ROKOLMAR-290278 format. One record per residue (C-alpha): x negated, y, z; residue in three letters. Coordinates in steps of 0.5 Angstrom, whole numbers, plus 500, padded with zeros to 3 digits. Each point is the difference from the previous one (the first is absolute). Layout:
BEGIN
XYZALA;...
//
This chain:
BEGIN
292221380UNK;504500506UNK;503492500UNK;506499503UNK;502492501UNK;506497502UNK;499493503UNK;507498499UNK;501500493UNK;492499499UNK;499506496UNK;495506500UNK;501507497UNK;494504498UNK;501508500UNK;496506498UNK;501507499UNK;496503495UNK;497506500UNK;505503495UNK;505498505UNK;503494496UNK;502494505UNK;498493497UNK;503494503UNK;497493498UNK;504493502UNK;495495498UNK;503493498UNK;495495499UNK;502495495UNK;506503497UNK;500501492UNK;505506500UNK;497507501UNK;504506502UNK;499508500UNK;505505502UNK;498508500UNK;505504504UNK;501508501UNK;504502506UNK;504504495UNK;507498499UNK;507503497UNK;501503507UNK;494505499UNK;503505496UNK;499506505UNK;493501503UNK;494505501UNK;494498496UNK;493500504UNK;497506500UNK;506504498UNK;505504504UNK;506500496UNK;505494499UNK;501496494UNK;506497498UNK;501496494UNK;506496496UNK;502494503UNK;497494496UNK;493502499UNK;497495504UNK;503494496UNK;499505493UNK;492500502UNK;500492501UNK;503500493UNK;495505497UNK;493497503UNK;500494495UNK;500505494UNK;492501498UNK;497506496UNK;498495495UNK;507498498UNK;500494504UNK;504497505UNK;496497506UNK;506495502UNK;499497493UNK;493500501UNK;500496506UNK;505495497UNK;496499495UNK;494498505UNK;505495502UNK;502503507UNK;507502503UNK;500507501UNK;506505503UNK;501506504UNK;506502504UNK;503506504UNK;503500507UNK;503505504UNK;493501504UNK;495497495UNK;498499493UNK;495494498UNK;497497494UNK;498493500UNK;498493496UNK;498493502UNK;496495496UNK;496494500UNK;495502495UNK;497506498UNK;501504506UNK;494505499UNK;501501493UNK;508502502UNK;497504506UNK;496505495UNK;507502497UNK;504500506UNK;495505504UNK;499504494UNK;508501498UNK;502502507UNK;494505501UNK;501503493UNK;507503499UNK;501503493UNK;507504499UNK;502504494UNK;506504499UNK;502495494UNK;499494504UNK;503503506UNK;506501496UNK;500493497UNK;500497507UNK;506504502UNK;504496495UNK;498493502UNK;501502507UNK;507503499UNK;502493497UNK;497497506UNK;505504504UNK;506499496UNK;498493500UNK;500500508UNK;507504500UNK;503494497UNK;497495505UNK;505498505UNK;495497505UNK;496507500UNK;506504501UNK;503496506UNK;493501503UNK;499508498UNK;507501502UNK;499497507UNK;494505501UNK;504506498UNK;505498505UNK;495500506UNK;496506498UNK;501507500UNK;493503497UNK;495495500UNK;498499493UNK;500492502UNK;507500497UNK;498503493UNK;498495494UNK;493499500UNK;500502493UNK;503507500UNK;506502496UNK;500502493UNK;500507502UNK;495500505UNK;495496495UNK;501505495UNK;497505504UNK;493496500UNK;494503496UNK;493498500UNK;498505505UNK;504497505UNK;498494499UNK;492502500UNK;502504507UNK;503494503UNK;495495497UNK;494504503UNK;504501507UNK;502493501UNK;495496496UNK;494502504UNK;496494503UNK;502503507UNK;507498499UNK;499493497UNK;499493502UNK;497494496UNK;502493502UNK;496494497UNK;501493501UNK;497493497UNK;494497500UNK;495506501UNK;494501504UNK;502507504UNK;494503499UNK;499498492UNK;507503499UNK;499506504UNK;494502495UNK;504498494UNK;505505502UNK;496505502UNK;496500493UNK;506502497UNK;503505504UNK;499507497UNK;497506504UNK;505503505UNK;501503506UNK;505500506UNK;505505499UNK;503500507UNK;507499503UNK;506501496UNK;506504503UNK;506497498UNK;507503502UNK;506497501UNK;507503502UNK;503498507UNK;504494500UNK;506500504UNK;501493504UNK;507499498UNK;502497493UNK;504504494UNK;505495500UNK;502493502UNK;502497493UNK;500501493UNK;502496494UNK;499500493UNK;503497494UNK;495496495UNK;500493496UNK;499495505UNK;503493501UNK;500500507UNK;500506505UNK;493502502UNK;498503507UNK;495504504UNK;501501507UNK;495505503UNK;498502507UNK;497507501UNK;494500505UNK;495504503UNK;493500498UNK;496495505UNK;495503504UNK;493498499UNK;500495506UNK;505496498UNK;501500492UNK;497493499UNK;504497506UNK;506504498UNK;500497493UNK;499493502UNK;506501505UNK;504502495UNK;498494495UNK;502495506UNK;507504501UNK;502500493UNK;499493499UNK;503498507UNK;506505498UNK;501498492UNK;495495498UNK;500493497UNK;501497507UNK;505505503UNK;507499502UNK;502506496UNK;497497494UNK;503494501UNK;507503501UNK;500504494UNK;498495496UNK;505495502UNK;505506499UNK;497500492UNK;499508502UNK;492499499UNK;496495495UNK;493501502UNK;496503506UNK;500508499UNK;493503499UNK;498503506UNK;494505501UNK;498506505UNK;497506496UNK;496505504UNK;495506499UNK;498506504UNK;506504498UNK;506494500UNK;502493502UNK;506496498UNK;502493500UNK;503497493UNK;504494499UNK;502498493UNK;504495496UNK;507498497UNK;506499504UNK;508499498UNK;502505505UNK;494505502UNK;504504505UNK;502493504UNK;493498500UNK;498507503UNK;505500505UNK;498493502UNK;493502501UNK;501506504UNK;504495505UNK;495495500UNK;495506502UNK;505502506UNK;501492502UNK;492499500UNK;499507504UNK;505497505UNK;498493501UNK;492501498UNK;496496495UNK;500493501UNK;493498502UNK;499493496UNK;503505494UNK;494505501UNK;495495501UNK;501496494UNK;501506496UNK;494503502UNK;496494498UNK;503500493UNK;498507499UNK;493499503UNK;499494495UNK;502505494UNK;495505503UNK;495495499UNK;502497493UNK;499507498UNK;493500502UNK;498494495UNK;502504494UNK;495505497UNK;506504497UNK;504501506UNK;494501505UNK;497506496UNK;507503499UNK;502499507UNK;493503502UNK;501506495UNK;507502502UNK;499499508UNK;493504499UNK;504506498UNK;505499506UNK;494500505UNK;500493501UNK;495494500UNK;504494497UNK;497496505UNK;504503505UNK;506496498UNK;497494502UNK;498502507UNK;506504502UNK;505494498UNK;497496505UNK;501505506UNK;507502498UNK;506498505UNK;507499499UNK;501506505UNK;497505495UNK;504497494UNK;506502504UNK;498507502UNK;499501492UNK;507497499UNK;503505504UNK;496506498UNK;500499492UNK;507496499UNK;504507501UNK;507499496UNK;500507499UNK;493500496UNK;503494496UNK;502501493UNK;503495494UNK;499501493UNK;504496495UNK;500499493UNK;506496497UNK;503499493UNK;
//
């Protein structure tokens, strides 16, 4: 196994790529009772047009297949449900689908290896029939309708639709009632066999484990499978400009909800970690809890809590999202744009920069203390081509000049959008 050690957080990462192509990452945590495992495939809601390895024809499947597959994998041929089986062992099991990956997981303090039997069995043995696929359409259809009535989800999705012309990141991960109606067992098997190949997957384990022992236990439970080669994913070209700068929807809410989005270009391999850190620093300086703008908005009774701020990026999209409640989202939006202009003109205060940088560094270090956070972080970053330790290293060398350049490059008023949901 390859061993990567980071002395700043006193952690070691053990990595091995198995013969079948599966990457296994192990982060030992001596003396920690909780154990956590997550098994992910580089397959998310964006991957609906692709070329299967060994084929020349383009395959296009309905939107929502990745999420549908996640639901169906728990159902077994003997009539049992693996989620129920894992719960009966006393472990906390779950799964989720994002735009770029799907993951299956569980955490426990006891019965880890008994749970591992069930866990690795159901992920490797799909069982789809005409009947169970039709039944699932009704269940997922109800989930779709539930999210349609969820203001926090709609304000987020509407912001993405404002930003993106073609990129599927703007679409609901679950698909629509119409798209899931076209899913059948053959589509599910084709997508499973294409994307659930070990060469397209990574498993991350964290807890009080001996790396060699847990690796052998994983190998014992793997079925025989060969790497099937690279999957060619096909996406439409995405213009740099936004679709429109504002959207508003009426729903039952106590106070208006807003999401401010900023469309960005995909960061280069060389600076993607550094740019992510720079944007975290910037967003906290501009509208974080200790910022002048937040204090001003709070005193005006325009805002009641610090907005949720995040930078999302992958190989084909990148954007900033700021979400919260405001009595006057339009005023907040204009004040933020003015704050950006003023900061570009005056430059970033060095003391604010150093204080914010230290705060974010502390947040990074804290994430490494938890087996859940560290495992999910390494899995998500792996699919972006990042080693999570890079954030600890890069933040120490980032300077105010680089952050100021990112401010000028990214915070273009023409690429900023406002999504509002109000009563």
